[in-house]
PDB file of N, CA, C and O in Angstrom:
ATOM      1  N   MET A   1      70.279  37.227  75.111  1.00  0.00           N
ATOM      2  CA  MET A   1      71.243  36.585  76.369  1.00  0.00           C
ATOM      3  C   MET A   1      70.883  35.131  77.001  1.00  0.00           C
ATOM      4  O   MET A   1      69.844  34.744  77.536  1.00  0.00           O
ATOM      5  N   PHE A   2      72.169  34.434  76.736  1.00  0.00           N
ATOM      6  CA  PHE A   2      71.528  32.970  77.262  1.00  0.00           C
ATOM      7  C   PHE A   2      71.323  33.149  78.658  1.00  0.00           C
ATOM      8  O   PHE A   2      71.621  34.163  79.289  1.00  0.00           O
ATOM      9  N   GLU A   3      70.926  32.364  79.002  1.00  0.00           N
ATOM     10  CA  GLU A   3      70.511  32.172  80.732  1.00  0.00           C
ATOM     11  C   GLU A   3      70.873  30.914  81.217  1.00  0.00           C
ATOM     12  O   GLU A   3      71.258  30.388  80.173  1.00  0.00           O
ATOM     13  N   GLU A   4      71.008  30.088  82.076  1.00  0.00           N
ATOM     14  CA  GLU A   4      71.595  29.173  83.123  1.00  0.00           C
ATOM     15  C   GLU A   4      70.269  27.819  82.904  1.00  0.00           C
ATOM     16  O   GLU A   4      69.059  27.610  82.991  1.00  0.00           O
ATOM     17  N   VAL A   5      71.254  27.345  82.653  1.00  0.00           N
ATOM     18  CA  VAL A   5      69.639  25.886  82.843  1.00  0.00           C
ATOM     19  C   VAL A   5      69.824  25.262  84.095  1.00  0.00           C
ATOM     20  O   VAL A   5      70.907  24.864  84.526  1.00  0.00           O
ATOM     21  N   ALA A   6      68.492  25.173  84.787  1.00  0.00           N
ATOM     22  CA  ALA A   6      68.483  24.624  86.022  1.00  0.00           C
ATOM     23  C   ALA A   6      68.012  22.997  85.413  1.00  0.00           C
ATOM     24  O   ALA A   6      67.383  22.436  84.516  1.00  0.00           O
ATOM     25  N   LEU A   7      69.074  22.682  86.998  1.00  0.00           N
ATOM     26  CA  LEU A   7      68.642  20.911  86.636  1.00  0.00           C
ATOM     27  C   LEU A   7      69.170  20.537  87.758  1.00  0.00           C
ATOM     28  O   LEU A   7      70.349  20.691  88.078  1.00  0.00           O
ATOM     29  N   GLY A   8      67.933  19.808  88.679  1.00  0.00           N
ATOM     30  CA  GLY A   8      68.049  19.694  89.969  1.00  0.00           C
ATOM     31  C   GLY A   8      68.673  20.456  90.901  1.00  0.00           C
ATOM     32  O   GLY A   8      69.342  20.064  91.857  1.00  0.00           O
ATOM     33  N   GLY A   9      68.388  21.711  90.529  1.00  0.00           N
ATOM     34  CA  GLY A   9      68.956  23.114  91.879  1.00  0.00           C
ATOM     35  C   GLY A   9      70.431  23.078  91.264  1.00  0.00           C
ATOM     36  O   GLY A   9      71.348  23.630  91.872  1.00  0.00           O
ATOM     37  N   LEU A  10      70.600  22.562  90.313  1.00  0.00           N
ATOM     38  CA  LEU A  10      71.939  23.378  89.888  1.00  0.00           C
ATOM     39  C   LEU A  10      72.031  23.843  88.749  1.00  0.00           C
ATOM     40  O   LEU A  10      71.603  23.241  87.764  1.00  0.00           O
ATOM     41  N   LEU A  11      72.626  25.035  88.698  1.00  0.00           N
ATOM     42  CA  LEU A  11      72.622  26.409  87.602  1.00  0.00           C
ATOM     43  C   LEU A  11      73.761  25.515  86.661  1.00  0.00           C
ATOM     44  O   LEU A  11      74.879  25.212  87.077  1.00  0.00           O
ATOM     45  N   LEU A  12      73.310  25.223  85.529  1.00  0.00           N
ATOM     46  CA  LEU A  12      74.166  24.757  84.185  1.00  0.00           C
ATOM     47  C   LEU A  12      74.633  25.771  82.875  1.00  0.00           C
ATOM     48  O   LEU A  12      73.839  26.374  82.154  1.00  0.00           O
ATOM     49  N   SER A  13      75.865  25.792  82.780  1.00  0.00           N
ATOM     50  CA  SER A  13      75.995  26.409  81.263  1.00  0.00           C
ATOM     51  C   SER A  13      74.751  25.930  80.360  1.00  0.00           C
ATOM     52  O   SER A  13      74.030  24.933  80.404  1.00  0.00           O
ATOM     53  N   PRO A  14      74.817  27.323  79.328  1.00  0.00           N
ATOM     54  CA  PRO A  14      74.062  26.846  78.190  1.00  0.00           C
ATOM     55  C   PRO A  14      74.323  25.795  77.175  1.00  0.00           C
ATOM     56  O   PRO A  14      73.710  24.979  76.487  1.00  0.00           O
ATOM     57  N   LEU A  15      75.612  26.237  77.432  1.00  0.00           N
ATOM     58  CA  LEU A  15      76.636  24.960  76.332  1.00  0.00           C
ATOM     59  C   LEU A  15      76.071  23.425  76.742  1.00  0.00           C
ATOM     60  O   LEU A  15      76.149  22.473  75.966  1.00  0.00           O
ATOM     61  N   VAL A  16      75.764  23.384  77.454  1.00  0.00           N
ATOM     62  CA  VAL A  16      75.005  21.908  78.534  1.00  0.00           C
ATOM     63  C   VAL A  16      73.504  21.580  77.254  1.00  0.00           C
ATOM     64  O   VAL A  16      72.941  20.521  76.978  1.00  0.00           O
ATOM     65  N   VAL A  17      73.413  22.130  77.052  1.00  0.00           N
ATOM     66  CA  VAL A  17      71.871  21.707  75.779  1.00  0.00           C
ATOM     67  C   VAL A  17      72.513  21.931  74.539  1.00  0.00           C
ATOM     68  O   VAL A  17      72.240  21.153  73.626  1.00  0.00           O
ATOM     69  N   LEU A  18      73.503  23.066  74.288  1.00  0.00           N
ATOM     70  CA  LEU A  18      73.547  23.214  72.798  1.00  0.00           C
ATOM     71  C   LEU A  18      74.728  22.238  72.399  1.00  0.00           C
ATOM     72  O   LEU A  18      75.021  22.081  71.214  1.00  0.00           O
ATOM     73  N   VAL A  19      75.365  21.617  73.368  1.00  0.00           N
ATOM     74  CA  VAL A  19      76.619  20.929  72.351  1.00  0.00           C
ATOM     75  C   VAL A  19      76.206  19.399  71.857  1.00  0.00           C
ATOM     76  O   VAL A  19      76.748  18.876  70.883  1.00  0.00           O
ATOM     77  N   PRO A  20      75.223  18.771  72.617  1.00  0.00           N
ATOM     78  CA  PRO A  20      74.658  17.981  72.355  1.00  0.00           C
ATOM     79  C   PRO A  20      73.885  17.951  71.003  1.00  0.00           C
ATOM     80  O   PRO A  20      73.764  17.053  70.170  1.00  0.00           O
ATOM     81  N   MET A  21      73.443  19.108  71.049  1.00  0.00           N
ATOM     82  CA  MET A  21      72.330  19.398  69.812  1.00  0.00           C
ATOM     83  C   MET A  21      73.066  19.552  68.862  1.00  0.00           C
ATOM     84  O   MET A  21      72.561  19.179  67.803  1.00  0.00           O
ATOM     85  N   ALA A  22      74.607  20.170  68.758  1.00  0.00           N
ATOM     86  CA  ALA A  22      75.768  20.252  67.442  1.00  0.00           C
ATOM     87  C   ALA A  22      76.253  18.738  67.379  1.00  0.00           C
ATOM     88  O   ALA A  22      76.673  18.336  66.294  1.00  0.00           O
ATOM     89  N   PHE A  23      76.228  17.993  68.313  1.00  0.00           N
ATOM     90  CA  PHE A  23      76.955  16.632  68.093  1.00  0.00           C
ATOM     91  C   PHE A  23      75.902  16.288  67.418  1.00  0.00           C
ATOM     92  O   PHE A  23      76.196  16.179  66.227  1.00  0.00           O
ATOM     93  N   LEU A  24      74.838  16.071  67.624  1.00  0.00           N
ATOM     94  CA  LEU A  24      73.363  15.139  67.065  1.00  0.00           C
ATOM     95  C   LEU A  24      73.360  15.645  65.562  1.00  0.00           C
ATOM     96  O   LEU A  24      73.025  14.888  64.650  1.00  0.00           O
ATOM     97  N   LEU A  25      73.728  16.891  65.354  1.00  0.00           N
ATOM     98  CA  LEU A  25      73.731  17.193  63.862  1.00  0.00           C
ATOM     99  C   LEU A  25      75.306  16.880  63.179  1.00  0.00           C
ATOM    100  O   LEU A  25      75.293  16.513  62.004  1.00  0.00           O
ATOM    101  N   SER A  26      76.091  16.955  63.575  1.00  0.00           N
ATOM    102  CA  SER A  26      77.480  16.216  63.121  1.00  0.00           C
ATOM    103  C   SER A  26      77.154  14.598  63.046  1.00  0.00           C
ATOM    104  O   SER A  26      77.322  14.023  61.970  1.00  0.00           O
ATOM    105  N   VAL A  27      76.706  13.901  64.155  1.00  0.00           N
ATOM    106  CA  VAL A  27      76.359  12.586  63.715  1.00  0.00           C
ATOM    107  C   VAL A  27      75.613  12.290  62.473  1.00  0.00           C
ATOM    108  O   VAL A  27      76.027  11.478  61.646  1.00  0.00           O
ATOM    109  N   ILE A  28      74.599  12.900  62.356  1.00  0.00           N
ATOM    110  CA  ILE A  28      73.615  13.110  61.337  1.00  0.00           C
ATOM    111  C   ILE A  28      73.994  13.114  59.946  1.00  0.00           C
ATOM    112  O   ILE A  28      73.386  12.589  59.013  1.00  0.00           O
ATOM    113  N   THR A  29      75.320  13.919  59.911  1.00  0.00           N
ATOM    114  CA  THR A  29      76.011  14.517  58.663  1.00  0.00           C
ATOM    115  C   THR A  29      76.640  13.261  58.508  1.00  0.00           C
ATOM    116  O   THR A  29      76.631  12.796  57.368  1.00  0.00           O
ATOM    117  N   ARG A  30      77.167  12.631  59.379  1.00  0.00           N
ATOM    118  CA  ARG A  30      78.122  11.517  58.938  1.00  0.00           C
ATOM    119  C   ARG A  30      77.771  10.340  58.679  1.00  0.00           C
ATOM    120  O   ARG A  30      78.558   9.558  58.146  1.00  0.00           O
ATOM    121  N   LEU A  31      76.694  10.044  58.964  1.00  0.00           N
ATOM    122  CA  LEU A  31      75.887   9.294  58.450  1.00  0.00           C
ATOM    123  C   LEU A  31      74.919   9.372  57.125  1.00  0.00           C
ATOM    124  O   LEU A  31      74.319   8.404  56.660  1.00  0.00           O
ATOM    125  N   VAL A  32      74.882  10.791  56.576  1.00  0.00           N
ATOM    126  CA  VAL A  32      74.199  10.690  55.402  1.00  0.00           C
ATOM    127  C   VAL A  32      75.979  10.624  54.343  1.00  0.00           C
ATOM    128  O   VAL A  32      76.069  10.430  53.131  1.00  0.00           O
ATOM    129  N   LEU A  33      76.789  10.787  55.031  1.00  0.00           N
ATOM    130  CA  LEU A  33      77.774  11.083  53.512  1.00  0.00           C
ATOM    131  C   LEU A  33      78.177   9.286  54.004  1.00  0.00           C
ATOM    132  O   LEU A  33      78.726   8.867  52.985  1.00  0.00           O
ATOM    133  N   TYR A  34      78.163   8.526  54.673  1.00  0.00           N
ATOM    134  CA  TYR A  34      78.103   7.114  54.839  1.00  0.00           C
ATOM    135  C   TYR A  34      77.709   6.518  53.671  1.00  0.00           C
ATOM    136  O   TYR A  34      78.344   6.110  52.699  1.00  0.00           O
ATOM    137  N   LYS A  35      76.585   6.542  53.935  1.00  0.00           N
ATOM    138  CA  LYS A  35      75.387   6.202  53.114  1.00  0.00           C
ATOM    139  C   LYS A  35      75.288   6.963  51.974  1.00  0.00           C
ATOM    140  O   LYS A  35      74.334   6.720  51.235  1.00  0.00           O
ATOM    141  N   THR A  36      76.011   7.772  51.687  1.00  0.00           N
ATOM    142  CA  THR A  36      75.631   8.437  50.227  1.00  0.00           C
ATOM    143  C   THR A  36      77.372   7.964  49.239  1.00  0.00           C
ATOM    144  O   THR A  36      77.475   8.177  48.031  1.00  0.00           O
ATOM    145  N   GLY A  37      78.456   7.375  50.032  1.00  0.00           N
ATOM    146  CA  GLY A  37      79.231   6.844  50.091  1.00  0.00           C
ATOM    147  C   GLY A  37      80.075   8.021  49.801  1.00  0.00           C
ATOM    148  O   GLY A  37      80.594   7.873  48.695  1.00  0.00           O
ATOM    149  N   LEU A  38      80.433   9.187  50.389  1.00  0.00           N
ATOM    150  CA  LEU A  38      81.049  10.638  49.982  1.00  0.00           C
ATOM    151  C   LEU A  38      82.021  10.079  50.872  1.00  0.00           C
ATOM    152  O   LEU A  38      82.969   9.635  50.224  1.00  0.00           O
ATOM    153  N   TYR A  39      82.153   9.929  52.110  1.00  0.00           N
ATOM    154  CA  TYR A  39      83.145  10.178  53.120  1.00  0.00           C
ATOM    155  C   TYR A  39      84.200   9.738  52.936  1.00  0.00           C
ATOM    156  O   TYR A  39      85.069  10.394  53.510  1.00  0.00           O
ATOM    157  N   PRO A  40      84.808   8.327  52.005  1.00  0.00           N
ATOM    158  CA  PRO A  40      85.781   7.761  51.654  1.00  0.00           C
ATOM    159  C   PRO A  40      86.725   9.074  50.970  1.00  0.00           C
ATOM    160  O   PRO A  40      87.886   9.306  51.306  1.00  0.00           O
ATOM    161  N   ARG A  41      86.041   9.769  50.064  1.00  0.00           N
ATOM    162  CA  ARG A  41      86.310  11.020  49.028  1.00  0.00           C
ATOM    163  C   ARG A  41      86.697  12.144  50.082  1.00  0.00           C
ATOM    164  O   ARG A  41      86.990  13.229  49.579  1.00  0.00           O
ATOM    165  N   ILE A  42      86.746  12.046  51.566  1.00  0.00           N
ATOM    166  CA  ILE A  42      87.077  13.669  52.531  1.00  0.00           C
ATOM    167  C   ILE A  42      88.637  12.931  52.899  1.00  0.00           C
ATOM    168  O   ILE A  42      89.073  11.932  53.472  1.00  0.00           O
ATOM    169  N   TRP A  43      89.000  13.808  52.363  1.00  0.00           N
ATOM    170  CA  TRP A  43      90.800  13.834  52.894  1.00  0.00           C
ATOM    171  C   TRP A  43      90.698  14.576  54.259  1.00  0.00           C
ATOM    172  O   TRP A  43      89.927  15.502  54.512  1.00  0.00           O
ATOM    173  N   LYS A  44      91.495  14.079  54.988  1.00  0.00           N
ATOM    174  CA  LYS A  44      91.856  13.911  56.403  1.00  0.00           C
ATOM    175  C   LYS A  44      90.300  14.189  57.076  1.00  0.00           C
ATOM    176  O   LYS A  44      89.846  15.315  57.282  1.00  0.00           O
ATOM    177  N   PRO A  45      89.570  12.866  57.378  1.00  0.00           N
ATOM    178  CA  PRO A  45      88.333  13.064  57.936  1.00  0.00           C
ATOM    179  C   PRO A  45      88.167  13.856  59.460  1.00  0.00           C
ATOM    180  O   PRO A  45      87.516  14.872  59.706  1.00  0.00           O
ATOM    181  N   ALA A  46      88.998  13.013  60.387  1.00  0.00           N
ATOM    182  CA  ALA A  46      88.988  13.618  61.572  1.00  0.00           C
ATOM    183  C   ALA A  46      88.799  14.632  61.679  1.00  0.00           C
ATOM    184  O   ALA A  46      88.154  15.053  62.639  1.00  0.00           O
ATOM    185  N   TRP A  47      89.343  15.514  60.624  1.00  0.00           N
ATOM    186  CA  TRP A  47      89.721  17.305  60.687  1.00  0.00           C
ATOM    187  C   TRP A  47      88.755  17.634  60.515  1.00  0.00           C
ATOM    188  O   TRP A  47      88.405  18.672  61.074  1.00  0.00           O
ATOM    189  N   PHE A  48      87.837  16.934  59.666  1.00  0.00           N
ATOM    190  CA  PHE A  48      86.796  16.977  58.715  1.00  0.00           C
ATOM    191  C   PHE A  48      85.442  17.237  59.713  1.00  0.00           C
ATOM    192  O   PHE A  48      84.481  17.993  59.574  1.00  0.00           O
ATOM    193  N   GLU A  49      85.746  16.418  60.616  1.00  0.00           N
ATOM    194  CA  GLU A  49      84.571  15.933  61.795  1.00  0.00           C
ATOM    195  C   GLU A  49      84.362  16.994  62.560  1.00  0.00           C
ATOM    196  O   GLU A  49      83.276  17.560  62.678  1.00  0.00           O
ATOM    197  N   VAL A  50      85.541  17.348  63.187  1.00  0.00           N
ATOM    198  CA  VAL A  50      86.245  18.186  64.177  1.00  0.00           C
ATOM    199  C   VAL A  50      85.512  19.393  63.900  1.00  0.00           C
ATOM    200  O   VAL A  50      84.881  19.974  64.782  1.00  0.00           O
ATOM    201  N   ALA A  51      85.603  20.025  62.010  1.00  0.00           N
ATOM    202  CA  ALA A  51      85.613  21.332  61.821  1.00  0.00           C
ATOM    203  C   ALA A  51      84.042  21.380  61.611  1.00  0.00           C
ATOM    204  O   ALA A  51      83.577  22.520  61.583  1.00  0.00           O
ATOM    205  N   LEU A  52      83.185  20.380  61.466  1.00  0.00           N
ATOM    206  CA  LEU A  52      81.975  20.205  60.707  1.00  0.00           C
ATOM    207  C   LEU A  52      80.913  20.268  62.643  1.00  0.00           C
ATOM    208  O   LEU A  52      79.717  20.495  62.826  1.00  0.00           O
ATOM    209  N   PHE A  53      81.838  20.014  63.518  1.00  0.00           N
ATOM    210  CA  PHE A  53      81.454  19.779  64.646  1.00  0.00           C
ATOM    211  C   PHE A  53      81.548  21.523  65.020  1.00  0.00           C
ATOM    212  O   PHE A  53      80.620  22.329  65.094  1.00  0.00           O
ATOM    213  N   ILE A  54      82.437  21.655  65.137  1.00  0.00           N
ATOM    214  CA  ILE A  54      82.407  23.718  65.369  1.00  0.00           C
ATOM    215  C   ILE A  54      81.908  24.236  64.723  1.00  0.00           C
ATOM    216  O   ILE A  54      81.124  25.037  65.233  1.00  0.00           O
ATOM    217  N   CYS A  55      81.956  24.201  63.221  1.00  0.00           N
ATOM    218  CA  CYS A  55      80.479  24.640  62.667  1.00  0.00           C
ATOM    219  C   CYS A  55      79.083  24.436  62.785  1.00  0.00           C
ATOM    220  O   CYS A  55      78.214  25.280  62.569  1.00  0.00           O
ATOM    221  N   TYR A  56      78.923  23.264  63.142  1.00  0.00           N
ATOM    222  CA  TYR A  56      77.306  23.399  63.717  1.00  0.00           C
ATOM    223  C   TYR A  56      77.001  23.902  65.122  1.00  0.00           C
ATOM    224  O   TYR A  56      75.960  24.481  65.430  1.00  0.00           O
ATOM    225  N   LEU A  57      78.020  23.621  65.950  1.00  0.00           N
ATOM    226  CA  LEU A  57      78.186  24.874  67.096  1.00  0.00           C
ATOM    227  C   LEU A  57      78.037  26.155  67.034  1.00  0.00           C
ATOM    228  O   LEU A  57      77.260  26.837  67.703  1.00  0.00           O
ATOM    229  N   ALA A  58      78.662  26.444  66.358  1.00  0.00           N
ATOM    230  CA  ALA A  58      78.415  27.894  66.035  1.00  0.00           C
ATOM    231  C   ALA A  58      77.121  28.332  65.177  1.00  0.00           C
ATOM    232  O   ALA A  58      76.663  29.473  65.233  1.00  0.00           O
ATOM    233  N   ALA A  59      76.682  27.494  64.525  1.00  0.00           N
ATOM    234  CA  ALA A  59      75.286  27.411  64.185  1.00  0.00           C
ATOM    235  C   ALA A  59      73.942  27.559  65.265  1.00  0.00           C
ATOM    236  O   ALA A  59      73.011  28.330  65.498  1.00  0.00           O
ATOM    237  N   VAL A  60      74.502  26.306  65.731  1.00  0.00           N
ATOM    238  CA  VAL A  60      73.058  26.267  67.246  1.00  0.00           C
ATOM    239  C   VAL A  60      72.963  27.133  67.759  1.00  0.00           C
ATOM    240  O   VAL A  60      71.891  27.706  67.957  1.00  0.00           O
ATOM    241  N   VAL A  61      74.544  27.671  68.304  1.00  0.00           N
ATOM    242  CA  VAL A  61      74.856  28.990  69.330  1.00  0.00           C
ATOM    243  C   VAL A  61      74.384  30.171  68.804  1.00  0.00           C
ATOM    244  O   VAL A  61      73.779  30.875  69.612  1.00  0.00           O
ATOM    245  N   PHE A  62      74.512  30.696  67.396  1.00  0.00           N
ATOM    246  CA  PHE A  62      74.235  31.687  66.764  1.00  0.00           C
ATOM    247  C   PHE A  62      71.958  31.713  66.651  1.00  0.00           C
ATOM    248  O   PHE A  62      71.208  32.687  66.724  1.00  0.00           O
ATOM    249  N   VAL A  63      71.695  30.554  66.506  1.00  0.00           N
ATOM    250  CA  VAL A  63      70.208  30.540  66.079  1.00  0.00           C
ATOM    251  C   VAL A  63      69.623  30.258  67.786  1.00  0.00           C
ATOM    252  O   VAL A  63      68.438  30.459  68.049  1.00  0.00           O
ATOM    253  N   ALA A  64      70.560  29.804  68.804  1.00  0.00           N
ATOM    254  CA  ALA A  64      69.526  30.258  69.687  1.00  0.00           C
ATOM    255  C   ALA A  64      69.738  31.058  70.644  1.00  0.00           C
ATOM    256  O   ALA A  64      69.301  30.913  71.786  1.00  0.00           O
ATOM    257  N   GLY A  65      70.752  32.391  70.060  1.00  0.00           N
ATOM    258  CA  GLY A  65      71.113  33.438  70.806  1.00  0.00           C
ATOM    259  C   GLY A  65      70.731  34.231  70.444  1.00  0.00           C
ATOM    260  O   GLY A  65      71.110  35.364  70.742  1.00  0.00           O
ATOM    261  N   ARG A  66      69.174  33.768  69.087  1.00  0.00           N
ATOM    262  CA  ARG A  66      68.402  35.278  68.718  1.00  0.00           C
ATOM    263  C   ARG A  66      67.063  35.477  69.855  1.00  0.00           C
ATOM    264  O   ARG A  66      66.351  36.479  69.801  1.00  0.00           O
TER     265      ARG A  66
END
């Protein structure tokens, strides 16, 4: 079960911590795709990045929820 994150007396949603982690993972993946030259081959890159972020967010929430 997720608990609130206390920050300066404020109770924040656990997503405040999990969303930046998923964003960081998606940025790293994008950089790797640029470096390997695979990024131009992606059909609809914007949709790919959104889908990748959602998949990473689901994975981070799943791992953190254990």
